[in-house]
Every structure is written in structure tokens, then in C-alpha cells.
N, CA, C and O atoms as a Maestro MAE file, in Angstrom:
{
 s_m_m2io_version
 :::
 2.0.0
}

f_m_ct {
 s_m_title
 :::
 protein
 m_atom[264] {
  # First column is atom index #
  i_m_mmod_type
  r_m_x_coord
  r_m_y_coord
  r_m_z_coord
  i_m_residue_number
  s_m_chain_name
  s_m_pdb_residue_name
  s_m_pdb_atom_name
  i_m_atomic_number
  :::
  1 25 57.507 152.177 35.074 1 A "UNK " " N  " 7
  2 3 55.919 153.658 34.689 1 A "UNK " " CA " 6
  3 2 56.551 155.062 34.663 1 A "UNK " " C  " 6
  4 15 56.092 155.996 34.005 1 A "UNK " " O  " 8
  5 25 57.804 155.131 35.552 2 A "UNK " " N  " 7
  6 3 58.156 156.448 35.598 2 A "UNK " " CA " 6
  7 2 58.527 156.843 33.459 2 A "UNK " " C  " 6
  8 15 58.219 157.631 32.564 2 A "UNK " " O  " 8
  9 25 58.934 156.241 33.591 3 A "UNK " " N  " 7
  10 3 60.071 156.256 31.452 3 A "UNK " " CA " 6
  11 2 58.669 156.145 31.022 3 A "UNK " " C  " 6
  12 15 58.886 156.408 29.839 3 A "UNK " " O  " 8
  13 25 57.060 155.909 31.084 4 A "UNK " " N  " 7
  14 3 56.026 155.839 31.124 4 A "UNK " " CA " 6
  15 2 55.688 157.088 30.373 4 A "UNK " " C  " 6
  16 15 55.566 157.375 29.182 4 A "UNK " " O  " 8
  17 25 55.580 157.731 31.523 5 A "UNK " " N  " 7
  18 3 55.222 158.795 32.317 5 A "UNK " " CA " 6
  19 2 56.205 160.212 31.308 5 A "UNK " " C  " 6
  20 15 55.582 161.024 30.624 5 A "UNK " " O  " 8
  21 25 57.643 160.236 31.416 6 A "UNK " " N  " 7
  22 3 58.386 161.488 31.327 6 A "UNK " " CA " 6
  23 2 58.615 160.739 29.454 6 A "UNK " " C  " 6
  24 15 59.267 161.413 28.656 6 A "UNK " " O  " 8
  25 25 58.089 159.557 29.063 7 A "UNK " " N  " 7
  26 3 58.498 159.742 27.250 7 A "UNK " " CA " 6
  27 2 57.153 160.347 27.376 7 A "UNK " " C  " 6
  28 15 57.362 161.477 26.937 7 A "UNK " " O  " 8
  29 25 55.633 160.286 27.775 8 A "UNK " " N  " 7
  30 3 54.942 161.381 27.158 8 A "UNK " " CA " 6
  31 2 54.391 162.728 27.786 8 A "UNK " " C  " 6
  32 15 53.339 163.363 27.723 8 A "UNK " " O  " 8
  33 25 55.628 162.856 28.428 9 A "UNK " " N  " 7
  34 3 55.630 164.113 29.282 9 A "UNK " " CA " 6
  35 2 54.534 164.514 29.526 9 A "UNK " " C  " 6
  36 15 53.938 165.456 29.003 9 A "UNK " " O  " 8
  37 25 54.273 163.967 30.166 10 A "UNK " " N  " 7
  38 3 53.337 163.856 30.842 10 A "UNK " " CA " 6
  39 2 53.470 164.416 32.488 10 A "UNK " " C  " 6
  40 15 54.579 164.320 33.013 10 A "UNK " " O  " 8
  41 25 51.981 165.170 33.518 11 A "UNK " " N  " 7
  42 3 52.177 165.574 34.795 11 A "UNK " " CA " 6
  43 2 52.239 164.636 35.664 11 A "UNK " " C  " 6
  44 15 53.226 164.594 36.399 11 A "UNK " " O  " 8
  45 25 51.244 163.705 35.781 12 A "UNK " " N  " 7
  46 3 51.208 162.416 36.657 12 A "UNK " " CA " 6
  47 2 52.542 162.577 37.260 12 A "UNK " " C  " 6
  48 15 53.407 163.068 36.535 12 A "UNK " " O  " 8
  49 25 52.908 162.191 38.666 13 A "UNK " " N  " 7
  50 3 54.245 161.472 39.079 13 A "UNK " " CA " 6
  51 2 54.195 160.494 40.055 13 A "UNK " " C  " 6
  52 15 53.613 160.719 41.116 13 A "UNK " " O  " 8
  53 25 54.714 159.470 39.835 14 A "UNK " " N  " 7
  54 3 54.438 158.172 40.681 14 A "UNK " " CA " 6
  55 2 55.544 158.473 41.988 14 A "UNK " " C  " 6
  56 15 56.763 158.509 41.818 14 A "UNK " " O  " 8
  57 25 55.126 158.601 42.806 15 A "UNK " " N  " 7
  58 3 55.397 158.840 44.540 15 A "UNK " " CA " 6
  59 2 55.535 158.107 45.283 15 A "UNK " " C  " 6
  60 15 56.072 158.316 46.371 15 A "UNK " " O  " 8
  61 25 54.960 156.750 44.785 16 A "UNK " " N  " 7
  62 3 55.965 155.154 45.821 16 A "UNK " " CA " 6
  63 2 55.123 154.238 45.331 16 A "UNK " " C  " 6
  64 15 53.998 154.264 44.832 16 A "UNK " " O  " 8
  65 25 56.049 153.287 45.627 17 A "UNK " " N  " 7
  66 3 55.808 151.717 45.602 17 A "UNK " " CA " 6
  67 2 55.898 151.181 47.059 17 A "UNK " " C  " 6
  68 15 56.758 151.446 47.899 17 A "UNK " " O  " 8
  69 25 54.557 150.171 47.197 18 A "UNK " " N  " 7
  70 3 54.402 149.846 48.431 18 A "UNK " " CA " 6
  71 2 53.998 148.698 47.620 18 A "UNK " " C  " 6
  72 15 53.095 148.620 46.787 18 A "UNK " " O  " 8
  73 25 55.447 147.185 48.312 19 A "UNK " " N  " 7
  74 3 55.381 145.920 48.112 19 A "UNK " " CA " 6
  75 2 54.848 145.803 46.189 19 A "UNK " " C  " 6
  76 15 55.704 145.436 45.385 19 A "UNK " " O  " 8
  77 25 54.012 146.009 45.902 20 A "UNK " " N  " 7
  78 3 53.608 145.681 44.516 20 A "UNK " " CA " 6
  79 2 52.282 146.145 44.139 20 A "UNK " " C  " 6
  80 15 51.419 145.490 43.555 20 A "UNK " " O  " 8
  81 25 52.219 147.347 44.540 21 A "UNK " " N  " 7
  82 3 52.095 149.049 44.147 21 A "UNK " " CA " 6
  83 2 52.148 150.148 43.840 21 A "UNK " " C  " 6
  84 15 53.171 150.572 44.377 21 A "UNK " " O  " 8
  85 25 51.654 150.987 43.257 22 A "UNK " " N  " 7
  86 3 52.579 151.691 42.811 22 A "UNK " " CA " 6
  87 2 51.504 153.377 43.248 22 A "UNK " " C  " 6
  88 15 50.286 153.511 43.132 22 A "UNK " " O  " 8
  89 25 52.335 154.216 43.647 23 A "UNK " " N  " 7
  90 3 50.888 155.592 44.121 23 A "UNK " " CA " 6
  91 2 51.308 156.158 43.261 23 A "UNK " " C  " 6
  92 15 52.516 156.344 43.118 23 A "UNK " " O  " 8
  93 25 50.413 156.579 42.465 24 A "UNK " " N  " 7
  94 3 50.515 157.451 41.741 24 A "UNK " " CA " 6
  95 2 50.205 158.996 41.930 24 A "UNK " " C  " 6
  96 15 50.071 159.054 43.152 24 A "UNK " " O  " 8
  97 25 50.027 160.176 41.488 25 A "UNK " " N  " 7
  98 3 49.582 161.334 41.504 25 A "UNK " " CA " 6
  99 2 49.594 162.001 40.457 25 A "UNK " " C  " 6
  100 15 50.667 162.491 40.108 25 A "UNK " " O  " 8
  101 25 48.149 162.255 39.487 26 A "UNK " " N  " 7
  102 3 47.616 161.754 38.786 26 A "UNK " " CA " 6
  103 2 46.787 163.352 38.961 26 A "UNK " " C  " 6
  104 15 46.076 163.728 39.893 26 A "UNK " " O  " 8
  105 25 47.173 164.072 37.724 27 A "UNK " " N  " 7
  106 3 45.959 165.011 37.679 27 A "UNK " " CA " 6
  107 2 44.883 164.478 36.863 27 A "UNK " " C  " 6
  108 15 44.912 163.565 36.038 27 A "UNK " " O  " 8
  109 25 43.666 165.420 37.354 28 A "UNK " " N  " 7
  110 3 41.831 165.098 36.595 28 A "UNK " " CA " 6
  111 2 42.495 164.877 35.087 28 A "UNK " " C  " 6
  112 15 42.255 163.745 34.667 28 A "UNK " " O  " 8
  113 25 43.277 165.701 34.174 29 A "UNK " " N  " 7
  114 3 42.927 165.855 32.935 29 A "UNK " " CA " 6
  115 2 44.174 164.224 31.762 29 A "UNK " " C  " 6
  116 15 44.175 164.011 30.550 29 A "UNK " " O  " 8
  117 25 44.765 163.696 32.596 30 A "UNK " " N  " 7
  118 3 45.008 162.484 32.496 30 A "UNK " " CA " 6
  119 2 44.600 161.107 32.872 30 A "UNK " " C  " 6
  120 15 44.804 159.998 32.377 30 A "UNK " " O  " 8
  121 25 43.809 161.639 34.147 31 A "UNK " " N  " 7
  122 3 43.107 160.376 34.894 31 A "UNK " " CA " 6
  123 2 43.095 159.014 33.382 31 A "UNK " " C  " 6
  124 15 43.710 157.950 33.309 31 A "UNK " " O  " 8
  125 25 42.016 159.747 32.267 32 A "UNK " " N  " 7
  126 3 41.125 158.487 31.987 32 A "UNK " " CA " 6
  127 2 42.964 157.745 31.331 32 A "UNK " " C  " 6
  128 15 43.231 156.605 31.711 32 A "UNK " " O  " 8
  129 25 43.927 158.423 30.497 33 A "UNK " " N  " 7
  130 3 44.324 157.839 29.864 33 A "UNK " " CA " 6
  131 2 45.828 156.913 31.098 33 A "UNK " " C  " 6
  132 15 46.620 156.012 30.820 33 A "UNK " " O  " 8
  133 25 45.646 157.584 32.203 34 A "UNK " " N  " 7
  134 3 47.235 156.926 32.597 34 A "UNK " " CA " 6
  135 2 45.855 154.811 33.188 34 A "UNK " " C  " 6
  136 15 46.134 153.612 33.162 34 A "UNK " " O  " 8
  137 25 44.708 155.523 33.536 35 A "UNK " " N  " 7
  138 3 44.312 154.442 33.976 35 A "UNK " " CA " 6
  139 2 44.020 153.447 33.037 35 A "UNK " " C  " 6
  140 15 43.906 152.280 33.412 35 A "UNK " " O  " 8
  141 25 43.828 153.896 31.368 36 A "UNK " " N  " 7
  142 3 44.039 152.896 30.357 36 A "UNK " " CA " 6
  143 2 45.268 152.594 30.445 36 A "UNK " " C  " 6
  144 15 45.379 151.552 31.091 36 A "UNK " " O  " 8
  145 25 46.447 153.081 30.043 37 A "UNK " " N  " 7
  146 3 48.027 152.779 30.477 37 A "UNK " " CA " 6
  147 2 48.774 152.064 31.381 37 A "UNK " " C  " 6
  148 15 49.490 151.135 31.008 37 A "UNK " " O  " 8
  149 25 48.706 152.309 32.220 38 A "UNK " " N  " 7
  150 3 49.038 151.193 33.373 38 A "UNK " " CA " 6
  151 2 49.204 150.505 33.970 38 A "UNK " " C  " 6
  152 15 50.160 150.465 34.744 38 A "UNK " " O  " 8
  153 25 47.841 149.206 33.789 39 A "UNK " " N  " 7
  154 3 47.437 148.472 33.466 39 A "UNK " " CA " 6
  155 2 48.886 147.490 32.451 39 A "UNK " " C  " 6
  156 15 49.647 146.624 32.882 39 A "UNK " " O  " 8
  157 25 48.822 147.909 31.466 40 A "UNK " " N  " 7
  158 3 48.778 147.609 29.611 40 A "UNK " " CA " 6
  159 2 50.615 147.752 30.263 40 A "UNK " " C  " 6
  160 15 51.174 146.681 30.026 40 A "UNK " " O  " 8
  161 25 51.398 148.569 30.836 41 A "UNK " " N  " 7
  162 3 52.520 148.758 31.220 41 A "UNK " " CA " 6
  163 2 52.860 147.587 32.159 41 A "UNK " " C  " 6
  164 15 53.674 146.748 31.773 41 A "UNK " " O  " 8
  165 25 52.151 147.459 33.646 42 A "UNK " " N  " 7
  166 3 52.357 146.286 34.944 42 A "UNK " " CA " 6
  167 2 51.967 145.168 33.970 42 A "UNK " " C  " 6
  168 15 53.106 145.151 33.504 42 A "UNK " " O  " 8
  169 25 51.326 144.198 33.245 43 A "UNK " " N  " 7
  170 3 51.140 143.105 32.690 43 A "UNK " " CA " 6
  171 2 52.522 143.214 31.777 43 A "UNK " " C  " 6
  172 15 52.634 142.052 31.386 43 A "UNK " " O  " 8
  173 25 53.608 143.933 31.231 44 A "UNK " " N  " 7
  174 3 54.395 143.660 30.225 44 A "UNK " " CA " 6
  175 2 55.583 143.619 30.790 44 A "UNK " " C  " 6
  176 15 56.539 143.799 30.036 44 A "UNK " " O  " 8
  177 25 55.817 143.409 32.043 45 A "UNK " " N  " 7
  178 3 57.457 143.827 32.369 45 A "UNK " " CA " 6
  179 2 57.554 142.318 33.145 45 A "UNK " " C  " 6
  180 15 58.441 142.057 33.958 45 A "UNK " " O  " 8
  181 25 56.436 141.333 32.728 46 A "UNK " " N  " 7
  182 3 57.352 140.419 32.518 46 A "UNK " " CA " 6
  183 2 56.854 139.197 31.344 46 A "UNK " " C  " 6
  184 15 55.990 139.370 30.485 46 A "UNK " " O  " 8
  185 25 57.645 137.948 31.569 47 A "UNK " " N  " 7
  186 3 56.606 137.376 30.709 47 A "UNK " " CA " 6
  187 2 56.559 136.020 31.248 47 A "UNK " " C  " 6
  188 15 57.368 135.099 31.366 47 A "UNK " " O  " 8
  189 25 55.383 136.207 31.523 48 A "UNK " " N  " 7
  190 3 55.220 134.419 32.383 48 A "UNK " " CA " 6
  191 2 53.821 133.316 31.656 48 A "UNK " " C  " 6
  192 15 53.018 133.432 30.730 48 A "UNK " " O  " 8
  193 25 54.044 132.578 32.391 49 A "UNK " " N  " 7
  194 3 52.917 131.416 31.553 49 A "UNK " " CA " 6
  195 2 51.775 131.460 32.312 49 A "UNK " " C  " 6
  196 15 51.460 130.387 32.827 49 A "UNK " " O  " 8
  197 25 50.942 132.574 32.560 50 A "UNK " " N  " 7
  198 3 49.973 132.735 33.478 50 A "UNK " " CA " 6
  199 2 49.708 134.395 33.133 50 A "UNK " " C  " 6
  200 15 50.649 135.186 33.192 50 A "UNK " " O  " 8
  201 25 48.491 134.781 32.811 51 A "UNK " " N  " 7
  202 3 48.478 136.097 32.543 51 A "UNK " " CA " 6
  203 2 49.222 137.038 33.694 51 A "UNK " " C  " 6
  204 15 49.070 136.588 34.830 51 A "UNK " " O  " 8
  205 25 49.927 138.147 33.614 52 A "UNK " " N  " 7
  206 3 49.725 138.894 35.297 52 A "UNK " " CA " 6
  207 2 49.422 140.205 34.825 52 A "UNK " " C  " 6
  208 15 49.866 141.076 34.078 52 A "UNK " " O  " 8
  209 25 47.940 139.822 36.019 53 A "UNK " " N  " 7
  210 3 47.075 141.151 36.077 53 A "UNK " " CA " 6
  211 2 47.098 142.541 36.646 53 A "UNK " " C  " 6
  212 15 47.491 142.750 37.794 53 A "UNK " " O  " 8
  213 25 46.702 143.440 35.888 54 A "UNK " " N  " 7
  214 3 47.388 144.938 37.130 54 A "UNK " " CA " 6
  215 2 45.696 145.408 36.919 54 A "UNK " " C  " 6
  216 15 45.184 145.526 35.806 54 A "UNK " " O  " 8
  217 25 45.142 145.587 37.906 55 A "UNK " " N  " 7
  218 3 43.890 146.389 38.586 55 A "UNK " " CA " 6
  219 2 44.193 147.773 39.085 55 A "UNK " " C  " 6
  220 15 44.856 147.986 40.100 55 A "UNK " " O  " 8
  221 25 43.636 148.765 38.266 56 A "UNK " " N  " 7
  222 3 44.243 150.175 38.642 56 A "UNK " " CA " 6
  223 2 43.253 150.894 39.603 56 A "UNK " " C  " 6
  224 15 42.176 150.885 39.008 56 A "UNK " " O  " 8
  225 25 43.125 151.420 40.625 57 A "UNK " " N  " 7
  226 3 41.920 152.173 41.129 57 A "UNK " " CA " 6
  227 2 42.255 153.252 41.693 57 A "UNK " " C  " 6
  228 15 43.237 153.237 42.436 57 A "UNK " " O  " 8
  229 25 41.429 154.611 41.456 58 A "UNK " " N  " 7
  230 3 42.015 155.524 42.051 58 A "UNK " " CA " 6
  231 2 40.758 156.493 43.067 58 A "UNK " " C  " 6
  232 15 39.730 155.892 43.381 58 A "UNK " " O  " 8
  233 25 40.943 158.020 43.537 59 A "UNK " " N  " 7
  234 3 40.543 158.191 45.250 59 A "UNK " " CA " 6
  235 2 41.211 159.446 45.564 59 A "UNK " " C  " 6
  236 15 42.190 159.758 44.887 59 A "UNK " " O  " 8
  237 25 40.862 160.109 46.383 60 A "UNK " " N  " 7
  238 3 41.720 161.421 46.669 60 A "UNK " " CA " 6
  239 2 42.982 160.759 48.237 60 A "UNK " " C  " 6
  240 15 43.671 161.395 49.035 60 A "UNK " " O  " 8
  241 25 42.728 159.118 48.026 61 A "UNK " " N  " 7
  242 3 43.510 159.226 48.918 61 A "UNK " " CA " 6
  243 2 43.742 157.698 48.984 61 A "UNK " " C  " 6
  244 15 42.775 157.016 48.642 61 A "UNK " " O  " 8
  245 25 45.110 156.906 49.450 62 A "UNK " " N  " 7
  246 3 44.650 155.633 49.252 62 A "UNK " " CA " 6
  247 2 43.532 154.711 50.100 62 A "UNK " " C  " 6
  248 15 43.481 153.481 50.091 62 A "UNK " " O  " 8
  249 25 43.120 155.138 50.442 63 A "UNK " " N  " 7
  250 3 41.729 154.104 51.104 63 A "UNK " " CA " 6
  251 2 40.526 154.529 50.098 63 A "UNK " " C  " 6
  252 15 39.827 153.601 49.690 63 A "UNK " " O  " 8
  253 25 40.371 155.191 49.878 64 A "UNK " " N  " 7
  254 3 39.006 155.427 49.027 64 A "UNK " " CA " 6
  255 2 39.595 155.167 47.222 64 A "UNK " " C  " 6
  256 15 38.805 155.717 46.456 64 A "UNK " " O  " 8
  257 25 40.705 154.505 46.522 65 A "UNK " " N  " 7
  258 3 41.351 154.136 45.586 65 A "UNK " " CA " 6
  259 2 41.460 152.500 45.719 65 A "UNK " " C  " 6
  260 15 42.014 151.776 44.891 65 A "UNK " " O  " 8
  261 25 40.887 152.112 46.803 66 A "UNK " " N  " 7
  262 3 41.166 150.725 47.031 66 A "UNK " " CA " 6
  263 2 39.377 150.106 46.681 66 A "UNK " " C  " 6
  264 15 39.112 148.907 46.759 66 A "UNK " " O  " 8
  :::
 }
 m_bond[263] {
  # First column is bond index #
  i_m_from
  i_m_to
  i_m_order
  :::
  1 1 2 1
  2 2 3 1
  3 3 4 2
  4 3 5 1
  5 5 6 1
  6 6 7 1
  7 7 8 2
  8 7 9 1
  9 9 10 1
  10 10 11 1
  11 11 12 2
  12 11 13 1
  13 13 14 1
  14 14 15 1
  15 15 16 2
  16 15 17 1
  17 17 18 1
  18 18 19 1
  19 19 20 2
  20 19 21 1
  21 21 22 1
  22 22 23 1
  23 23 24 2
  24 23 25 1
  25 25 26 1
  26 26 27 1
  27 27 28 2
  28 27 29 1
  29 29 30 1
  30 30 31 1
  31 31 32 2
  32 31 33 1
  33 33 34 1
  34 34 35 1
  35 35 36 2
  36 35 37 1
  37 37 38 1
  38 38 39 1
  39 39 40 2
  40 39 41 1
  41 41 42 1
  42 42 43 1
  43 43 44 2
  44 43 45 1
  45 45 46 1
  46 46 47 1
  47 47 48 2
  48 47 49 1
  49 49 50 1
  50 50 51 1
  51 51 52 2
  52 51 53 1
  53 53 54 1
  54 54 55 1
  55 55 56 2
  56 55 57 1
  57 57 58 1
  58 58 59 1
  59 59 60 2
  60 59 61 1
  61 61 62 1
  62 62 63 1
  63 63 64 2
  64 63 65 1
  65 65 66 1
  66 66 67 1
  67 67 68 2
  68 67 69 1
  69 69 70 1
  70 70 71 1
  71 71 72 2
  72 71 73 1
  73 73 74 1
  74 74 75 1
  75 75 76 2
  76 75 77 1
  77 77 78 1
  78 78 79 1
  79 79 80 2
  80 79 81 1
  81 81 82 1
  82 82 83 1
  83 83 84 2
  84 83 85 1
  85 85 86 1
  86 86 87 1
  87 87 88 2
  88 87 89 1
  89 89 90 1
  90 90 91 1
  91 91 92 2
  92 91 93 1
  93 93 94 1
  94 94 95 1
  95 95 96 2
  96 95 97 1
  97 97 98 1
  98 98 99 1
  99 99 100 2
  100 99 101 1
  101 101 102 1
  102 102 103 1
  103 103 104 2
  104 103 105 1
  105 105 106 1
  106 106 107 1
  107 107 108 2
  108 107 109 1
  109 109 110 1
  110 110 111 1
  111 111 112 2
  112 111 113 1
  113 113 114 1
  114 114 115 1
  115 115 116 2
  116 115 117 1
  117 117 118 1
  118 118 119 1
  119 119 120 2
  120 119 121 1
  121 121 122 1
  122 122 123 1
  123 123 124 2
  124 123 125 1
  125 125 126 1
  126 126 127 1
  127 127 128 2
  128 127 129 1
  129 129 130 1
  130 130 131 1
  131 131 132 2
  132 131 133 1
  133 133 134 1
  134 134 135 1
  135 135 136 2
  136 135 137 1
  137 137 138 1
  138 138 139 1
  139 139 140 2
  140 139 141 1
  141 141 142 1
  142 142 143 1
  143 143 144 2
  144 143 145 1
  145 145 146 1
  146 146 147 1
  147 147 148 2
  148 147 149 1
  149 149 150 1
  150 150 151 1
  151 151 152 2
  152 151 153 1
  153 153 154 1
  154 154 155 1
  155 155 156 2
  156 155 157 1
  157 157 158 1
  158 158 159 1
  159 159 160 2
  160 159 161 1
  161 161 162 1
  162 162 163 1
  163 163 164 2
  164 163 165 1
  165 165 166 1
  166 166 167 1
  167 167 168 2
  168 167 169 1
  169 169 170 1
  170 170 171 1
  171 171 172 2
  172 171 173 1
  173 173 174 1
  174 174 175 1
  175 175 176 2
  176 175 177 1
  177 177 178 1
  178 178 179 1
  179 179 180 2
  180 179 181 1
  181 181 182 1
  182 182 183 1
  183 183 184 2
  184 183 185 1
  185 185 186 1
  186 186 187 1
  187 187 188 2
  188 187 189 1
  189 189 190 1
  190 190 191 1
  191 191 192 2
  192 191 193 1
  193 193 194 1
  194 194 195 1
  195 195 196 2
  196 195 197 1
  197 197 198 1
  198 198 199 1
  199 199 200 2
  200 199 201 1
  201 201 202 1
  202 202 203 1
  203 203 204 2
  204 203 205 1
  205 205 206 1
  206 206 207 1
  207 207 208 2
  208 207 209 1
  209 209 210 1
  210 210 211 1
  211 211 212 2
  212 211 213 1
  213 213 214 1
  214 214 215 1
  215 215 216 2
  216 215 217 1
  217 217 218 1
  218 218 219 1
  219 219 220 2
  220 219 221 1
  221 221 222 1
  222 222 223 1
  223 223 224 2
  224 223 225 1
  225 225 226 1
  226 226 227 1
  227 227 228 2
  228 227 229 1
  229 229 230 1
  230 230 231 1
  231 231 232 2
  232 231 233 1
  233 233 234 1
  234 234 235 1
  235 235 236 2
  236 235 237 1
  237 237 238 1
  238 238 239 1
  239 239 240 2
  240 239 241 1
  241 241 242 1
  242 242 243 1
  243 243 244 2
  244 243 245 1
  245 245 246 1
  246 246 247 1
  247 247 248 2
  248 247 249 1
  249 249 250 1
  250 250 251 1
  251 251 252 2
  252 251 253 1
  253 253 254 1
  254 254 255 1
  255 255 256 2
  256 255 257 1
  257 257 258 1
  258 258 259 1
  259 259 260 2
  260 259 261 1
  261 261 262 1
  262 262 263 1
  263 263 264 2
  :::
 }
}
């Protein structure tokens, strides 16, 4: 994910990974773009026989994002 953010010269930052969750700090101006691209990037990290689904939540803190 960090490479995708860097390649697009976004201000969004990957803050931490907790198990299978990524925590990002995303400016309001980039939120819709990141919400659209993140599941696509995450779903493409492995080729499986079943779909690999990724969901996005947004909020001012971790609890609000769930």
C-alpha cells in the first residue's frame, strides 16, 4: 500500500498494520480515492481460489472507522 501511495504522490500515510488491518491517515481531499483503491490493491496481493475481500472504514479514530 505504501508503494501505491508514494507512486501517486499522495499525502496519505500508512500508520500501522494490526493483524489483517491497515491504519492510514488520509486527508479529506484524498479520502474517496483511497477508499476506492485500497480494496482493489489489497484484493490483488495474492491469487487464491476464493475471492479475497477487503473492506474500508473511515472515521476520526479506530473505533469510529469500524
